[in-house]
C-alpha positions, 0 to 999 in steps of 0.5 A, a space after each residue: 499500500 505505501 508504495 502505491 502512495 509514493 508512486 501515485 505521488 511521483 505521478 502527480 509531482 511529475 504532472 505538475 512539473 511537466 506543466 510547468 516545464 511546458 509553460 516555461 518552454 512556451 512563453 517567451 520571457 526567458 529574459 527581458 531588457 532591464 527597465 532600470 537602464 532604459 529610458 523608455 520604460 513604457 516599452 519592455 522587450 521580452 525574449 524566449 525560445 521560439 519568439 520576441 515580444 514587445 509589450 507596452 504598458 497598456 497591455 498590448 503585445 506584439 511577437 515575432 517568431 525566429 527565422 531559424 529553427 536550430 541552425 543560425 540561431 544565438 548559442 543561448 537559444 539553440 542549446 536551451 531549445 535542444 535540451 528544453 525539447 529533449 526534457 519535454 520528450 522524456 517527460 512525455 515517455 515518463 508520464 505514459 510509463 507511470 500509468 503502467 507503473 503505479 499500483 493503484 491502475 489495475 494494468 499488467 497485474 500479472 507481471 509484477 516484475 515487469 510493472 517494477 521495471 517499468 516504474 523504474 524506467 519511469 522514474 529515470 525518465 522524469 529525472 532526465 526530463 527535470 535535468 533537461 529543462 534545468 540545464 536548458 534554463 541554466 545555460 541560458 541564465 549563464 549567457 544572460 549574466 554574461 551578457 549583463 556583465 558586458 552591458 554594465 561594462 558599457 555603462 562604466 565607459 570600458 565597452 562601447 559595443 551598444 550591447 543592450 541590458 537584459 535580466 532574467 525572465 519569469 520562464 527561468 524561474 518556472 524552468 528551474 521549479 520544473 527541474 526540482 519538481 521533476 527530479 523529485 518525482 523521478 526519486 518518488 517513483 524510483 523508491 516506490 517501484 524499488 519497494 515493490 519487489 521486497 513488498 511482494 516478496 513478503 507477501 508471497 513468502 507469507 502466502 506460501 507459509 499460509 497455504 503450506 499450514 493450511 495444506 497441512 491442516 487440511 490433510 490432518 483433518 482428512 486423516 482424523 475423519 477417515 479414522 473416525 469413519 472407520 471406527 464407526 464402521 467397526 462399531 457397526 459390525 460389532 
């Protein structure tokens, strides 16, 4: 029972982490311009993995997608896209396999060993999904920090490259939260699946002992019944 609860918790946390991951990947707010260094504070420039947007204080947004998918993009976008896509793929397979692995769902009940292995694979996929989205966010954040340092040097007069200052966007924090939740869900799924084998071993051993005692008692009662029946027959003839 306990392992089923742990597996169920892993599936729930994995679903929450998957929603956070997909939200972070799709929204165009991985970085935005620093309003403290921008003379026009009414305009915000946002950049994500798939599009760049301009927002006004009136609430109006205008977005434009990138011209290329992978090649030709800046390194931060190219690497973050690759890692995040890998994370989403692993998360999808982890979600599908978790439904087969959890004990509360009556699937593959006649093959507990395979059910346990599927649970271990699902937990590993949850962890890989968390590593993928976490790696994408961390590399992108490193790039934003590096560009911000260049921008700070420009403000101090050491560099005249004209680099625009950007700071962390909301999606980076969503991606890091998704990483934490996904890795935790993977750990729960693996722990729940590891306990399945021990629990089933104990249950099978207890059931074998119960069956042996029941069989011995049944044989004993049958012998007693036959002996009593034989004595009653002898008394009848006498």
